[in-house]
C-alpha positions, -999 to 999 in steps of 0.1 A, spaced: -219 -73 720 -211 -86 755 -185 -67 776 -163 -98 777 -164 -101 739 -155 -65 735 -125 -69 758 -113 -99 738 -115 -80 705 -95 -51 720 -69 -75 733 -67 -92 700 -61 -60 681 -35 -48 706 -17 -82 702 -18 -79 664 -3 -44 665 25 -56 688 33 -85 666 34 -62 635 59 -40 653 81 -70 662 81 -81 625 92 -46 614 121 -46 639 131 -81 629 131 -70 593 154 -41 601 178 -63 620 179 -87 591 187 -58 567 214 -46 591 230 -80 593 229 -84 555 244 -50 550 272 -59 575 279 -91 556 280 -72 523 304 -47 538 328 -74 549 327 -91 515 334 -58 498 363 -51 522 378 -85 512 373 -77 475 389 -43 478 419 -58 497 423 -84 470 422 -58 442 447 -37 461 471 -67 465 467 -76 428 474 -40 418 506 -38 439 519 -71 425 513 -59 389 530 -26 396 561 -43 411 563 -68 383 562 -40 357 588 -19 375 612 -48 375 608 -56 338 614 -19 329 645 -17 350 660 -49 336 656 -41 300 662 -11 276 646 -29 247 611 -20 235 583 -30 259 574 -66 253 539 -80 250 539 -90 287 544 -55 298 515 -43 276 493 -70 290 501 -58 325 490 -23 316 458 -37 302 452 -56 334 457 -24 354 431 -6 333 408 -35 338 412 -32 376 404 5 374 372 -3 356 363 -29 382 369 -4 410 346 21 393 318 -4 391 323 -14 427 321 23 437 288 26 420 275 -5 437 287 7 471 271 41 466 237 25 457 239 1 487 248 29 510 219 51 499 194 22 503 207 12 537 207 47 551 172 53 539 159 21 555 177 27 589 170 64 588 205 70 601 200 48 632 228 52 656 251 22 658 240 8 624 268 -2 600 277 23 572 298 20 541 318 52 542 350 35 552 346 10 524 342 38 499 373 54 513 392 21 507 381 22 471 391 58 467 426 49 480 429 23 453 419 49 427 446 71 441 471 43 438 463 40 401 475 75 397 508 69 416 526 41 397 563 46 389 566 76 412 600 93 410 616 108 441 627 142 429 657 154 448 654 189 461 679 215 452 710 212 474 718 243 493 753 257 491 771 275 519 802 295 516 830 287 540 835 312 567 868 330 568 888 326 599 914 353 594 912 382 616 903 415 599 899 451 609 863 459 618 857 482 588 870 457 563 850 428 578 818 449 576 824 458 540 830 422 531 798 411 548 779 436 529 793 427 495 789 389 499 750 387 495 752 409 464 779 386 449 760 355 457 728 368 442 745 379 411 761 344 407 728 327 412 711 349 386 739 342 361 736 304 368 698 305 364 701 323 330 727 298 319 705 269 329 675 284 311 694 290 280 707 254 280 672 240 286 656 260 258 684 251 234 680 214 242 642 215 238 646 234 205 670 208 193 645 181 201 617 199 184 638 204 153 646 167 151 609 158 156 597 181 128 624 166 106 608 131 113 640 120 131 620 104 159 648 84 175 671 114 177 642 136 190 633 110 216 669 110 230 668 148 232 634 149 249 645 122 274 677 141 282 656 172 288 632 155 311 660 138 331 682 169 334 655 196 340 630 178 362 614 210 375 613 229 343 578 241 331 584 222 299 592 188 315 557 174 312 557 184 275 591 168 270 578 135 284 547 137 263 568 142 232 589 111 242 556 92 239 549 108 205 583 98 192 577 62 204 543 62 188 557 74 155 584 47 157 556 21 163 570 14 198 536 15 213 544 -1 246 570 26 254 545 52 242 519 39 267 545 43 295 555 78 285 519 90 283 512 73 317 540 93 333 524 125 322 490 114 334 503 104 369 527 132 376 514 162 357 476 162 360 475 200 355 498 199 324 485 213 291 494 179 277 474 159 301 443 153 280 464 147 249 483 121 268 451 103 279 438 103 243 471 90 228 475 64 255 441 50 245 450 49 209 483 32 217 464 5 236 444 -2 205 476 -4 185 489 -33 206 456 -51 205 443 -40 239 410 -26 227 392 -30 260 418 -10 279 420 16 252 382 21 252 382 24 290 409 51 289 391 71 262 357 67 279 371 81 311 384 111 291 350 116 275 332 114 309 355 140 325 360 164 297 330 159 273 334 192 255 372 191 250 387 186 215 404 154 229 371 139 240 356 147 206 385 129 189 381 100 214 344 96 205 353 96 168 381 70 173 359 47 193 331 49 167 356 41 139 370 11 158 338 -7 169 
């Protein structure tokens, strides 16, 4: 082979390698651009879901405040729509996670490349919003101060009075706490007695009174749950859904939490919202697969296919 021919071959190979490198870089830029467009589209979708959710929440709040009658079909439909939104968000989260993994693998964490962490954060915020509907602002206990006496006293008498005052205040506070505890337990016992006697409307009134009067009592979450149980037994399934939801949102550590999720799913089925009921129960099964409530949920879904 002639020297000139050899040089031509070497130059051709070098040019081919250079072109191959350009193609790879171009492909990477195309992938980055596509990922950026996907990110923007997902942001718009998340924002739209968030707006729809806020609108549905506000609409349901207004309807509940304006009426004391049993929840109408429109309210039940709104709850079903909220559950549908929650399922959509879960699917979007899965899609975002997959896209993020693929993109990060292709770009090998290239600096300056777009990532989807902030989009995932937006989705998480909406999930959190689903757990904060109908929040109640609980008033903190008001502090009481004793009025200071302005009359002049001998130094010895004033010191004795100052020493006795804390003991007197502590004693009064303890007596008040015991009185409050006795009242709360008596009211809860009265509600339980009515429920066991199948006087569900009467029991519901007592449980509601307990939950309203003793907002920070250890049994408050249980009282709200039993409000839902009374409504369920009265076939007032819309109100039952709302009571169970209050337990789910405000008392995630309550011993009645999983039972509330299960019964809410069953109540959805009772009002013809099978899709929402199945979504609620499936979430319970996924998070607490070995719990008695999850086992009951599996059985219920199987029987209502």
